[in-house]
C-alpha positions in Angstrom: -20.6 4.3 -7.4 -17.1 5.6 -6.7 -15.0 3.3 -4.5 -13.6 4.7 -1.3 -9.8 5.1 -0.9 -9.9 2.5 1.9 -11.3 -0.1 -0.5 -8.8 0.8 -3.1 -6.0 0.3 -0.6 -7.6 -3.0 0.4 -7.7 -4.2 -3.2 -4.0 -3.3 -3.7 -3.2 -5.1 -0.5 -5.0 -8.3 -1.6 -3.5 -8.2 -5.1 0.0 -7.7 -3.8 -0.4 -10.4 -1.1 -1.9 -12.9 -3.6 0.9 -12.5 -6.1 3.5 -13.1 -3.4 1.6 -16.1 -2.1 1.3 -17.4 -5.6 5.0 -17.3 -6.0 5.7 -19.1 -2.7 3.0 -21.7 -3.5 4.6 -22.4 -6.9 8.1 -22.6 -5.6 8.0 -24.6 -2.4 7.8 -28.4 -2.3 5.1 -29.9 -0.2 5.8 -30.4 3.5 4.8 -33.6 5.2 1.7 -32.2 6.7 0.6 -30.8 3.3 1.2 -34.1 1.6 -0.8 -35.8 4.3 -3.8 -33.5 3.9 -3.6 -34.0 0.1 -4.4 -37.7 0.9 -7.7 -36.5 2.4 -8.6 -35.6 -1.2 -7.0 -38.7 -2.6 -8.9 -41.0 -0.2 -12.0 -38.9 0.7 -14.2 -39.9 3.6 -16.9 -38.5 5.8 -14.2 -37.9 8.3 -10.6 -39.0 9.1 -8.9 -40.3 12.2 -7.2 -37.1 13.2 -9.1 -34.4 11.3 -12.5 -33.6 9.9 -12.9 -33.8 6.1 -13.3 -30.2 5.0 -9.7 -29.6 3.8 -9.9 -32.7 1.6 -13.2 -31.6 0.1 -11.8 -28.2 -0.6 -8.8 -29.6 -2.4 -11.1 -31.8 -4.5 -13.2 -28.8 -5.3 -10.2 -26.6 -6.4 -8.4 -29.3 -8.3 -11.4 -30.9 -10.1 -11.1 -34.0 -7.9 -7.2 -34.0 -8.3 -7.3 -33.8 -12.0 -5.0 -30.8 -11.5 -2.5 -32.2 -9.1 0.7 -30.1 -9.1 2.0 -28.6 -5.8 0.9 -25.1 -6.9 -2.7 -26.2 -7.9 -3.4 -28.2 -4.8 -2.3 -25.1 -2.8 -4.6 -22.9 -4.8 -7.4 -23.4 -2.3 -5.2 -21.8 0.4 -4.2 -18.9 -1.7 -7.7 -18.2 -2.8 -9.3 -18.5 0.6 -6.4 -16.4 2.1 -7.5 -13.6 -0.2 -11.1 -14.0 0.7 -10.3 -14.0 4.4 -8.5 -10.7 4.0 -11.7 -9.2 2.6 -13.9 -10.8 5.3 -11.8 -9.4 8.1 -12.0 -6.0 6.4 -15.8 -6.3 6.4 -15.8 -7.5 10.0 -13.6 -4.5 11.1 -15.9 -2.2 9.2 -19.0 -3.6 10.9 -17.6 -3.2 14.4 -16.4 0.4 13.8 -15.7 1.8 10.3 -13.9 1.2 7.0 -10.5 2.4 8.2 -10.7 -0.1 11.1 -11.4 -2.7 8.5 -8.4 -1.7 6.4 -6.1 -1.8 9.5 -7.5 -5.2 10.4 -6.8 -6.5 6.8 -3.2 -5.2 7.0 -2.6 -6.8 10.4 -4.1 -10.0 9.1 -1.9 -10.0 6.0 1.2 -9.4 8.1 0.6 -12.5 10.2 2.7 -15.5 9.2 -0.1 -17.8 10.3 -2.8 -16.0 8.2 -0.7 -15.3 5.1 1.6 -18.3 4.9 0.6 -21.2 7.1 -3.1 -21.0 6.2 -3.0 -18.5 3.2 -0.4 -20.4 1.2 0.3 -23.8 2.6 -2.2 -26.6 3.0 -3.8 -27.0 6.4 -7.2 -27.9 8.0 -7.0 -24.4 9.4 -7.2 -22.9 5.9 -11.0 -23.4 5.6 -11.5 -23.1 9.3 -10.2 -19.5 9.3 -12.7 -18.5 6.7 -15.6 -20.1 8.5 -14.5 -18.8 11.9 -14.3 -15.2 10.6 -17.8 -15.5 9.1 -19.1 -17.1 12.3 -17.7 -14.1 14.3 -19.4 -11.7 11.9 -22.8 -13.3 12.1 -22.6 -13.9 15.9 -21.7 -10.2 16.3 -24.8 -9.4 14.1 -26.9 -11.7 16.1 -25.9 -10.6 19.6 -25.4 -6.9 19.1 -28.4 -5.4 17.3 -28.2 -1.8 16.0 -31.7 -0.9 17.0 -33.3 -3.1 19.6 -36.8 -1.6 19.2 -36.7 -2.0 15.4 -38.5 -5.1 14.1 -36.2 -5.2 11.1 -33.1 -5.2 13.4 -34.6 -8.0 15.5 -35.3 -10.1 12.4 -31.8 -9.4 11.1 -30.5 -10.6 14.5 -32.4 -13.9 14.3 -31.3 -14.6 10.7 -27.7 -13.8 11.6 -27.8 -16.3 14.5 -29.1 -19.0 12.1 -26.3 -18.1 9.6 -23.8 -18.3 12.4 -24.9 -21.8 13.2 -24.2 -22.8 9.6 -20.7 -21.3 9.6 -19.8 -22.6 13.0 -20.8 -26.1 11.7 -18.6 -25.7 8.6 -15.8 -24.5 10.9 -16.2 -27.6 13.0 -16.1 -29.7 9.8 -12.7 -28.0 9.2 -11.3 -28.4 12.7 -13.2 -29.7 15.7 -11.7 -27.0 17.9 -14.1 -24.5 16.3 -16.7 -25.8 18.8 -14.9 -23.4 21.2 -16.8 -20.6 19.5 -20.0 -21.9 21.2 -18.1 -22.0 24.5 -17.3 -18.3 24.1 -20.8 -17.4 22.9 -22.5 -19.2 25.8 -20.1 -17.6 28.3 -20.9 -14.2 26.9 -24.6 -14.5 27.0 -24.5 -16.2 30.4 -22.5 -13.3 31.9 -23.7 -10.3 30.0 -26.8 -10.9 27.9 -29.0 -13.6 29.4 -32.0 -12.9 27.3 -30.5 -14.9 24.5 -30.6 -18.0 26.7 -34.4 -17.9 26.3 -34.3 -17.2 22.6 -35.1 -20.4 20.5 -33.1 -18.9 17.6 -29.9 -19.2 19.6 -30.4 -22.9 20.5 -31.6 -23.6 16.9 -28.3 -22.1 15.7 -26.3 -24.4 18.0 -28.4 -27.4 16.8 -27.8 -26.5 13.1 -24.0 -26.3 13.7 -24.0 -29.9 15.1 -26.3 -31.0 12.3 -23.7 -29.7 9.8 -21.0 -31.5 11.8 -23.0 -34.8 11.7 -20.9 -36.5 9.0 -18.0 -36.6 11.5 -20.3 -38.1 14.1 -21.6 -40.7 11.7 -18.1 -41.7 10.7 -17.1 -42.0 14.3 -20.1 -44.1 15.2 -19.2 -46.4 12.3 -15.7 -46.9 13.7 -16.5 -47.1 17.4 -15.8 -43.4 18.1 -12.1 -44.0 17.2 -11.6 -40.4 16.0 -12.9 -38.9 19.3 -10.9 -41.4 21.3 -7.8 -40.5 19.3 -8.4 -36.8 19.9 -8.8 -37.4 23.6 -5.6 -39.4 23.8 -3.8 -36.7 21.8 -4.9 -34.0 24.3 -4.0 -36.2 27.2 -0.5 -36.8 25.8 0.0 -33.1 25.1 -1.0 -32.2 28.7 1.4 -34.9 30.0 4.3 -33.6 27.9 3.8 -29.9 28.6 7.1 -29.3 30.3 8.9 -26.0 30.6 11.0 -26.4 27.4 7.9 -27.4 25.4 5.9 -24.4 26.7 8.8 -22.0 25.9 9.1 -23.5 22.4 5.4 -23.0 21.8 5.6 -19.4 22.9 8.4 -18.7 20.5 6.5 -20.3 17.7 3.4 -18.3 18.5 5.4 -15.0 18.5 6.8 -15.8 15.1 3.5 -17.1 13.6 1.5 -14.0 14.8 4.2 -11.4 14.1 6.1 -10.0 17.1 5.0 -6.4 16.2 1.3 -7.5 16.0 1.6 -9.2 19.4 3.0 -6.1 21.1 0.4 -3.9 19.5 -2.4 -6.4 20.6 -1.2 -6.2 24.2 -1.2 -2.4 24.1 -4.7 -2.3 22.6 -6.0 -4.8 25.0 -4.8 -3.0 28.1 -5.7 0.5 26.7 -9.4 -0.1 26.5 -10.2 1.5 29.9 -8.5 4.7 28.8 -9.4 4.7 25.1 -12.9 3.3 24.4 -12.2 2.3 20.9 -15.2 -0.1 20.8 -18.5 -0.4 22.6 -18.4 -2.2 25.9 -20.5 -5.1 24.7 -18.4 -5.5 21.5 -15.3 -5.7 23.6 -16.7 -8.3 25.9 -18.1 -10.4 23.0 -14.8 -10.5 21.2 -12.9 -11.3 24.4 -15.4 -14.2 24.9 -14.7 -15.5 21.4 -10.9 -15.2 22.0 -10.3 -16.7 25.4 -11.5 -20.3 24.9 -9.0 -20.7 22.0 -6.1 -18.9 23.8 -6.6 -20.8 27.0 -6.5 -24.1 25.2 -3.4 -23.3 23.3 -5.0 -22.5 19.9 -3.6 -19.0 20.0 -3.7 -18.0 16.3 -7.5 -18.5 16.1 -8.0 -16.6 19.4 -5.8 -13.8 18.0 -8.4 -12.7 15.5 -10.2 -10.8 18.2 -7.0 -9.1 19.1 -6.4 -8.1 15.5 -9.8 -6.3 15.6 -8.9 -4.7 18.9 -5.6 -3.5 17.5 -7.3 -2.1 14.3 -10.0 -0.3 16.3 -7.3 1.1 18.7 -5.2 2.5 15.9 -8.2 4.0 14.1 -9.3 5.8 17.4 -5.8 6.9 18.2 -5.0 8.3 14.8 -8.4 9.4 13.5 -7.8 13.0 14.5 -4.4 13.2 12.8 -3.3 13.2 9.2 -1.5 9.8 9.6 -3.1 7.3 7.3 -0.8 4.4 8.0 0.7 4.5 11.5 4.4 3.5 11.8 3.5 0.3 13.7 1.7 -1.0 10.5 4.9 -0.4 8.5 7.0 -2.1 11.1 4.6 -5.1 11.0 5.0 -5.3 7.2 8.8 -5.1 7.5 8.7 -7.8 10.2 6.8 -10.4 8.0 9.1 -9.6 5.1 12.2 -10.4 7.2 10.6 -13.6 8.7 9.5 -14.9 5.2 12.9 -14.1 3.7 14.7 -15.9 6.5 12.5 -19.0 6.1 12.9 -19.2 2.3 16.6 -18.5 2.5 17.0 -21.3 5.1 15.0 -23.8 2.9 17.2 -23.2 -0.2 20.6 -22.5 1.4 20.6 -23.7 5.0 22.8 -20.8 6.0 21.2 -20.6 9.4 22.5 -24.0 10.4 25.3 -22.4 12.5 26.8 -25.6 13.8 29.2 -26.5 10.9 30.8 -29.6 12.4 28.6 -32.0 14.3 29.4 -35.1 16.3 29.5 -38.4 14.3 26.5 -39.7 16.2 24.3 -36.9 14.9 22.5 -38.0 11.8 22.6 -35.9 8.5 19.6 -33.6 8.5 18.7 -34.1 12.1 16.9 -31.1 13.7 16.7 -29.2 10.4 13.0 -28.7 9.8 13.6 -27.0 6.5 14.5 -30.4 5.0 10.8 -31.2 5.1 10.3 -29.0 2.1 13.5 -29.6 0.2 14.8 -32.4 -2.1 11.6 -34.3 -2.8 11.7 -33.6 -6.5 15.3 -34.8 -6.8 14.4 -37.9 -4.8 11.4 -38.5 -7.1 13.5 -38.4 -10.2 16.0 -40.9 -8.8 13.3 -43.2 -7.6 11.5 -43.1 -10.9 14.7 -44.3 -12.7 15.3 -47.0 -10.1 11.7 -48.3 -10.3 11.8 -48.4 -14.1 15.1 -50.4 -14.1 14.0 -52.7 -11.3 10.8 -53.8 -13.1 12.5 -54.1 -16.4 15.3 -56.3 -15.0 13.0 -58.3 -12.8 14.6 -57.1 -9.6 11.1 -56.5 -8.0 7.5 -57.3 -8.9 5.5 -54.8 -10.9 2.9 -55.1 -8.1 5.3 -54.1 -5.3 4.5 -51.1 -3.2 6.2 -48.6 -0.8 6.1 -49.4 2.9 6.5 -46.9 5.7 6.1 -46.6 9.4 5.2 -43.0 9.6 2.2 -41.2 8.2 4.1 -38.0 7.2 6.8 -39.9 5.4 4.1 -42.1 3.8 2.3 -39.1 2.5 5.5 -37.6 1.1 6.3 -40.9 -0.6 2.7 -41.2 -2.0 2.7 -37.8 -3.6 6.3 -37.7 -5.0 7.2 -41.4 -5.5 4.1 -43.7 -5.6 1.6 -41.6 -7.5 3.8 -41.0 -10.6 4.6 -44.7 -10.7 1.0 -45.9 -10.0 2.0 -47.9 -6.9 0.5 -48.1 -3.4 1.8 -46.9 -0.1 1.2 -49.1 3.0 2.2 -48.6 6.6 3.4 -50.7 9.5 3.1 -49.3 13.0 0.8 -48.2 15.7 -2.1 -45.8 15.2 -0.3 -42.7 16.4 2.4 -43.3 13.8 0.3 -44.3 10.9 -3.0 -42.5 11.4 -5.1 -42.4 8.2 -2.8 -44.9 6.5 -4.0 -47.5 9.0 -7.3 -47.3 7.0 -5.8 -47.0 3.5 -3.5 -50.0 4.1 -6.5 -52.2 5.0 -8.5 -50.8 2.0 -5.7 -51.7 -0.3 -5.7 -55.3 0.8 -3.3 -55.2 3.7 -0.3 -57.4 3.5 0.0 -60.8 1.9 2.7 -63.5 2.1 5.2 -63.4 -0.7 4.8 -59.6 -1.5 7.7 -57.3 -2.1 8.1 -53.7 -1.3 10.4 -50.6 -1.3 11.4 -49.0 1.9 12.9 -45.5 2.0 15.1 -44.8 5.0 16.0 -41.1 5.6 19.2 -40.3 7.5 16.8 -38.4 9.9 14.9 -41.6 10.8 15.2 -43.3 14.1 14.5 -46.8 12.8 16.8 -48.6 10.4 15.3 -50.1 7.3 17.4 -53.3 7.8 15.9 -53.7 11.3 12.4 -53.4 10.0 12.8 -55.4 6.9 14.4 -58.4 8.6 11.3 -58.8 10.9 8.8 -59.3 8.0 10.7 -60.1 4.8 13.0 -63.0 3.7 15.6 -60.7 2.2 16.6 -57.0 2.5 18.7 -55.3 -0.3 20.1 -51.8 -0.6 18.9 -50.7 -4.0 20.2 -47.2 -4.0 21.7 -44.4 -1.8 20.7 -40.9 -2.7 22.2 -37.7 -1.2 20.3 -34.5 -1.4 22.6 -31.5 -1.5 22.1 -27.9 -0.8 24.9 -25.4 -1.6 27.0 -28.5 -2.5 26.7 -29.9 1.0 24.8 -33.1 1.7 21.8 -32.3 3.9 19.9 -35.6 4.0 20.6 -39.1 2.8 17.9 -41.5 1.5 18.6 -45.3 1.4 16.2 -47.2 -0.8 15.7 -50.8 0.2 14.1 -53.7 -1.6 12.2 -55.8 0.8 11.5 -59.2 -0.9 9.0 -61.9 -0.1 6.9 -61.1 3.0 7.2 -64.0 5.4 5.3 -62.6 8.3 2.1 -60.5 8.2 2.2 -57.7 10.7 0.3 -58.5 13.9 -3.3 -57.4 14.1 -2.5 -55.1 17.0 -0.8 -52.9 14.4 -4.2 -52.4 12.8 -6.6 -51.9 15.6 -9.2 -50.3 13.3 -11.5 -52.8 11.6 -14.5 -51.8 9.5 -17.8 -52.9 10.7 
């Protein structure tokens, strides 16, 4: 069977995007969040304090349980699923209208920073969530909008699709609990526009199946006194308390960049053009709006934006279907936009040229407010630490059983991947639950703290807490072992001070470890 031109263009798009994302995945060092989600595979559980387990399971699957453990290979899951997602949104666009709509949707998906880079290249719980959300939308659409209502085969397909939707919503919830908002949208849609589904057992069976798939997270939380759900509630409450004007503006700017400014403008045009240009059926439009609004209204805009991508694609197809224009100018502008944004990001990481303030006040720490440092210099730090560790053990400066201590989960994850793992030493944390998160568990699992132990502490020039201040509370002596400057374009961008904390004299208070296993 001869492949259509639209599918050929799609394959070219996927191939080109995959190659670019391969290069980025191979080149960039892990960010703190990525290193943290890597620990979900290193220490797998039925769930984790702040996220469900799916991203960890996916990393285990794609790395043969971390047998393949390079930065590139642990990101392979994101690159692979990113390519699959491009195909899925093509199929979704084709289902709601036609192949050209699917192709336009795939292009708009690919030109989104969130879809191509944040979830399609870098590690994130959203990586598997996006796949399962798109599949859920597809099967919910099949379930709610039947092609031929009087046809028994169509009704059977609708029932099967609803069941499949339950499976995929459940898997999406295992990726990120926010996926439950799909059911909020689905129930809102059928309550307002198609109430017959409220009486159909297939729909409620689908909801039950999704929560059955999600049950590992519930089981884990029951085991630990619902600590994960309590943590989620406290996080939402804290975010709502801190939602000031500056924070809101900052989030808006981030969302514009993540979703591509051109795509956002196009989405608004498509959204408000529906009354004039009926590019979808009325029930399709209402259904996709219902899926989108719960996410957008709760601040999870990139997931809610998928419906808007489909609106934009259908709008462009309808507008240009009677012309000879295959690829409208707006799609080209969207492509140019993501190229510029990605080039700026990579240039900043490796050169820092967009740090416009050359001379800073003395009280401003080196590397402060430069988020690009999160993905720069870790390989250099690892080499220097490896040399220090080898000499310290050889000369008896520190015990071979010493570990790295940290007071922040992101820093701890970075240290575990780049410093501790190659040297086969542990990472333990001191701090409250908000600061240590999963490491509150792993610290206990690794035996906690014992009198007389020694540890390394790495203080970044970006940190708010001094290593000397922390070490003097719990250890008999604190020594500066080494100071390492990470340079970019011959300029120091961050300083790491490595301390030796010797002979623990005070075990951290139990309040620092509020989680105890039953």
